[in-house]
C-alpha positions, 0 to 999 in steps of 0.5 A: 099466535095459535092456541097451541104451542108449536114445537119444531125439532131438527134432528137426524135418524142416526144422531144418538143425541137426537133420540136421547133428546126426544126422550128428554123432551117427552119428559119435559112435556110431562113436567109441563103438564104436571106443573099445570100446563094445559095448552096443546103442544104440537111437535113436528120433526124436521130434516137434518143430515148429520153425515151427508157424505155417508153412502147408503151401504157403508162397509163398516161400523159406526166406529169405523165411520167416525175413525176413518171417515171423520179422522177421529182417534179410535180410542176417542171414538170408543170412549165417546160411544161408550159414554153416549150408550150410558147416557142413553141407558139412563133414558131407557134406551138400549143403544147397540153401536156394534150392530147399527148399520150406518147409512145416509138418511136422506130417504128416511127424512122423505119418509118422515114427511110422508108419515107427517102427511098421514098424521103418523110422524111421531110414531115413524120417528120413534120407529126409525130411532129404535130400528137404528140404535137398538135393533140393527135395522137398515134405515137407508134403503127403500124396501127396509123403510117400507117395512118399518113404515108398515109397522106404524100403519102406513100403506106399503105401496103408497110409501114405496111410491112416495120414496121413489118418485121424490114427492117429498124431496122439496120439503126435505130441502126446505128443512135444510134451508130453514136450518141454515137460516136459523144457523143450526149446525148441530142437532137436536135443535128445538124451536118453541113457538118460533121464538125460543131455541133449545140447542142439544139434548137438554135436561127435561126441566129445560124443555118444561121451562121453554114450554111454560114460557111459551104458554105464558106468552099465549096468555099475555097475547090473546089469540087474534089480538095484539096485546096492546 
C-alpha cells in the first residue's frame, strides 16, 4: 500500500447526484480530518456516460430528454427534478434544470483526463459541474469546453488540440472498461484504496468512515511490508 489513501470516483458531468456526491465526499474528508485522520487523500475522477445516446446538441430540456427519450411520465420527471434540486440546495448547490443544456459528455471526459495530466482535474470537475447545473453553459462542444478549461488555468490551444486529436480517448475507454469490471451500473461510485466501494451520493459520515477504515488498514500493514 502507498502512504496515501487512493480514492477513485466514477461520475458523469451531467449526473445531478454526482455533484451532490462530490460535496458530500468533501465534507466526509473534512470529518476524517476533524476526527484525527492525517494520511494524504488522493482523488481521481473516472469517466462514466450516464446517457450515451444523447446528441451533442439536444433540442429540448433535461425534462424533455427524460420524458421523451427515456419514457418517464412528465409528472414523475417534474417531481424527481424538484426533489433533487432541493437536496442539492441543502449542499449549497443551486441547480437550474430549466436552463441546463443537455448534451453528451464524451468530450468533457476527455477534458477531465487532459486536466488530470496538468494537475487540475479537481478544479475542472468542479467547473464543469457548476457550468452545467448552475450556469446553463454547454459542456459538450469543444469550443465551450476550451473556454471553461481556460478558466481553471489550462492553455486554450493545447486543450483544443487535446480535444480534437483524441489523445485521451483510450483513457476514457479504459475508465468505461474498469467500471464494467467493477460492475458499476450507476454513478457516483467511489472506490477507496481499491478495496471499499461506496455506491451513490452517501452522507458525509459514510465517506468519513471509509477513509478512516482505509487509514486503519495502512497502519496495520506498513508500507513495503506484508504485515506478517
